[in-house]
ZAZA-834784 format. One line per 8 residues: number of its first residue (from 1); their letters; for each residue x, y, z of C-alpha. Coordinates in steps of 0.001 Angstrom, whole numbers, plus 524288, in hexadecimal, padded with zeros to 5 digits. Layout:
REM ZAZA-834784
NUM) A) X,Y,Z; ...
***
This chain:
REM ZAZA-834784
1) MSQPGVPP) 3E239,E5203,6706F; 3EE4B,E57F7,67507; 3F696,E5F34,66BB9; 4051B,E5E66,66B65; 40C4A,E6871,67151; 3FFA8,E6EBB,678C6; 3FF8E,E6CCE,68768; 3F2FC,E666A,68DB0
9) SQYPGWVP) 3F00F,E7366,6956E; 3ED9E,E7A26,68884; 3E200,E7122,68560; 3D488,E76DF,6864B; 3CE04,E717C,69313; 3D9AE,E6BDC,698A0; 3D9DB,E6AE1,6A7D7; 3E583,E690F,6AF05
17) QQAAPQYP) 3E6B6,E5C99,6B7B5; 3EABD,E5CEA,6C5B1; 3F62A,E54F1,6C94F; 3F320,E493A,6D1F0; 3F8E5,E4912,6DF56; 405DD,E4380,6E0A5; 403F7,E3D55,6EE45; 3F866,E396B,6F74E
25) GQQYPGQQ) 3F280,E44D6,6FE2D; 3F721,E4F43,6F3AB; 3ED17,E587A,6EF52; 3E91B,E5C79,6E1B7; 3EBAA,E69D2,6DEA2; 3E08A,E728F,6E3CC; 3DAE9,E67FB,6EC09; 3D6DA,E6B98,6F9C7
33) AAPQYPVQ) 3DEC6,E65A7,70503; 3D71D,E5B76,70D1E; 3D538,E5F65,71B64; 3DFED,E59E4,72453; 3DBC0,E538D,7313A; 3E48A,E5129,73C4E; 3E962,E42F5,73D71; 3E2A9,E3C97,748B4
41) QPVQQQPT) 3ECE5,E358F,75185; 3E913,E280E,7566D; 3E4CA,E280B,764D9; 3ED92,E2016,76D80; 3E4D3,E1581,77368; 3E536,E168D,78235; 3E3DA,E0A34,78AC8; 3D62D,E084A,7906B
49) PPARPSAW) 3D672,E0B1D,79EE3; 3D350,DFFEA,7A760; 3C52D,DFE58,7AC25; 3C270,E0496,7B8B6; 3BBD6,DFA72,7C24E; 3B041,DFF21,7C9CF; 3B1B3,E030C,7D7A1; 3A778,DF8FF,7DB72
57) WIGAGILV) 3B220,DEEA4,7DB06; 3B835,DF560,7E69D; 3AB77,DF3AD,7EDD0; 3AB60,DE576,7E943; 3B899,DE355,7EF6D; 3B42E,DE8C0,7FC59; 3A802,DE0A7,7FC11; 3B121,DD4B3,7FA91
65) IIAGVISA) 3B7D9,DD7A3,80681; 3ABD9,DDA60,80E44; 3A576,DCDAD,80949; 3B1D5,DC63A,80DBF; 3B1F0,DCBBD,81B12; 3A392,DC8A0,81C8E; 3A496,DBB15,817BF; 3B05F,DB900,82111
73) IVVGISGF) 3A7B1,DBDA8,82C0B; 39CF0,DB44F,82846; 3A6F2,DA903,82756; 3AC14,DAC0A,83502; 39E48,DAD0C,83A55; 39A75,DA0DB,833DC; 3A5EE,D9935,837F9; 3A59B,D9D78,846F5
81) TDMSDTVD) 396AA,D9A19,8462D; 39A16,D8C7D,841E0; 3A441,D8B29,84C78; 39A87,D8F82,8563D; 39119,D84CC,85167; 39C5A,D7B3D,85253; 39FB7,D7EAB,85FF0; 39175,D7D50,8643D
89) GFQRVAVP) 391ED,D6FD3,85EE8; 39D69,D6B80,86744; 39A46,D5F7E,87035; 39CC9,D6355,87EB0; 39EFC,D5D26,88B8B; 39F66,D6560,89881; 3AAC9,D64E9,8A15C; 3AB6A,D5D77,8A9E9
97) GSGDVQLT) 3A26E,D52FB,8A345; 3A0EF,D48D0,898C1; 39959,D46A1,88C8A; 3989F,D4045,87F24; 39C34,D4745,87236; 399FD,D41D5,864D0; 3A51A,D42B2,85B57; 3A815,D3E51,84D90
105) ANHDYTVY) 3B2E2,D358D,84944; 3BF93,D3B24,84256; 3BC05,D4913,846F7; 3C51B,D5212,84E96; 3BF34,D58AC,85A73; 3C303,D6331,863CF; 3C105,D63BF,87295; 3BCD4,D717F,8775C
113) LEYSGATD) 3BBB7,D7647,8852B; 3B135,D809B,88725; 3B15D,D89AC,89263; 3B061,D9843,894D8; 3BBE5,D9FE4,8905B; 3C074,D9453,887AD; 3C550,D9E01,87D2A; 3CE28,DA57C,8868E
121) SDVPGQVR) 3D2BC,D9C64,8910E; 3D647,D8E04,89370; 3CD2D,D83CA,89973; 3CA2F,D85CC,8A798; 3CF3F,D7B3E,8AFCD; 3D2BC,D6E1E,8A9ED; 3C91E,D669E,8A069; 3CB72,D5860,89D78
129) GRLTDPSG) 3C423,D508B,892D0; 3C38C,D41C1,88EB5; 3BD64,D3E19,88194; 3BACA,D3029,87DC5; 3B614,D2B40,870CB; 3AA85,D21A8,86E5B; 3B3B4,D15CA,8705B; 3B7F4,D1B9E,87D84
137) QVVDWQPY) 3C5F3,D1FDC,878EB; 3CAFA,D2CE8,87ECE; 3CCA8,D36E3,8745B; 3D92C,D3DC3,8741E; 3D898,D4C63,874F0; 3E2EE,D555F,86F36; 3E565,D62FA,873D9; 3DFFC,D6D1C,869B7
145) SSSVTYQF) 3EAC4,D7272,8614A; 3E556,D80A9,86075; 3DDC8,D8A5C,86888; 3CF8F,D8AD3,86414; 3C56F,D915A,86C6F; 3B720,D94B2,86996; 3AC83,D9CA3,86F72; 39E4B,D9C8B,869DE
153) GHREGRAE) 3940A,DA116,872B4; 39568,D9B01,87FFA; 39EDF,D909F,87B2A; 3AD00,D935A,87D4A; 3B75B,D889F,87B0D; 3C556,D84C2,87877; 3CAA0,D798B,8705A; 3D276,D7097,87962
161) FSFHATQS) 3D3DF,D62EF,872BA; 3D13A,D5C1F,86603; 3CFC1,D4D60,8620F; 3CC10,D4452,85735; 3BFCB,D3BF5,857E2; 3C224,D2E67,8524D; 3B467,D2929,854A6; 3A6C6,D2E93,8534F
169) GAYHLESE) 39D9E,D2E4E,85EAE; 39C3A,D32ED,86D02; 3A883,D36F2,873C7; 3A805,D37BC,88216; 3ADC8,D44A6,888B9; 3B1A7,D458F,89775; 3B675,D52C8,89C8A; 3BBC8,D57E1,8A972
177) GGPDVTVA) 3BF6A,D6492,8ADEC; 3BACE,D7251,8B22D; 3AD17,D7699,8B08F; 3A787,D7FDD,8A62F; 3AF10,D78BD,89B88; 3A92E,D7155,8902B; 3AF9D,D6804,88773; 3AB9D,D69AA,87944
185) IGGGLGSS) 3AEF8,D6092,86E50; 3ADB6,D6407,85F26; 3B4AC,D672A,852B4; 3C039,D705C,85295; 3BE41,D7ED5,850CB; 3CB5E,D830F,84CE3; 3CAA4,D8075,83E1E; 3BC69,D8666,83E4E
193) IAGTILTA) 3C0FF,D9313,843C6; 3CDA9,D936E,83ABE; 3C570,D8FA1,82E9D; 3BB7D,D9AE5,831F2; 3C5D0,DA5A7,8351A; 3CDE3,DA110,828A0; 3C192,DA1A1,81FE0; 3BD8D,DAEAE,824A3
201) FVIVGLSL) 3CBC2,DB44A,82285; 3CC86,DAE52,8147F; 3BFC3,DB4BF,81036; 3C3F1,DC1C7,81592; 3D18D,DC0F0,80F88; 3CBFD,DBD26,80218; 3C119,DC6F2,8021F; 3CBC5,DD1DA,80627
209) LLGVLAIV) 3D568,DCD9B,7FB66; 3CA73,DCD69,7F04F; 3C4C5,DDA77,7F50E; 3D09E,DE131,7F6C3; 3D5AB,DDC1A,7E9BB; 3C9EC,DE0C5,7E34B; 3CA24,DEE44,7E8DC; 3D8B9,DF050,7E4F6
217) VVLVLRSR) 3D700,DEB5E,7D752; 3CBCD,DF42B,7D54B; 3D2BB,E0063,7DB0E; 3DEE2,DFDA5,7D28A; 3D6B9,DFBFA,7C572; 3CF32,E08D2,7C87A; 3DBD5,E100D,7CB2F; 3E18F,E0B53,7BE79
225) SRRAPAPA) 3D5B0,E0ECF,7B6D3; 3D5DD,E1CE1,7BD1B; 3E373,E1EC9,7B8A1; 3E1F3,E1966,7AAC3; 3E28B,E247D,7A00F; 3D626,E2779,798C1; 3D582,E225B,78A5F; 3D8EC,E2BA4,77F96
233) VAPRAY) 3CE76,E316E,7773D; 3CFDB,E3275,76820; 3CE9A,E4024,76254; 3C305,E4252,75ABC; 3C46D,E42DA,74BC4; 3BEB7,E4E94,74473
***
């Protein structure tokens, strides 16, 4: 029991109490200070560099161009082979002379004159021809509207006239003029030649466009990835 007028420190066995900290982090008297670590600063996140495309894509673009050129060559060879077969299938009558040709109704035909040098010069001498349909009516020939020539093997010709067949059957052809000339009748070659050339150019153009575009895109992406900064590395904590 406490006695009036006697301070607590005079009691036997009394142990003084340490004052409690007044604010968070304050140490008790005699308490060892806790070790202080440096404050770790947050690492600024760097943007991820763009993926670097493989150089193989450049080779792929080159292969596209090469494939396009080869395809155009194949189309050209195939087209001219077909035209050669078409020319071989023309129906012919020697000049001077006469003969029958089998034609189909509602088809347009071209009259060619075949002679040596047809691709470079006009017809030697004067050649006249007369064509009658199966009913005996004379077929009207119109001058050919453009210059079309061909040379396949020993055959060399020039388009001179065109006409429209209204009936199917045997048409009779009579020809007069200089020797060493042959009249050939068949389908027009102008559209076939233009179609073959146009197709080949379209194939080459598209392959060049796609191939060059692929190469440029790959080079640009590789250049950007090469200039991109390396990502930051966080410091190691101890």
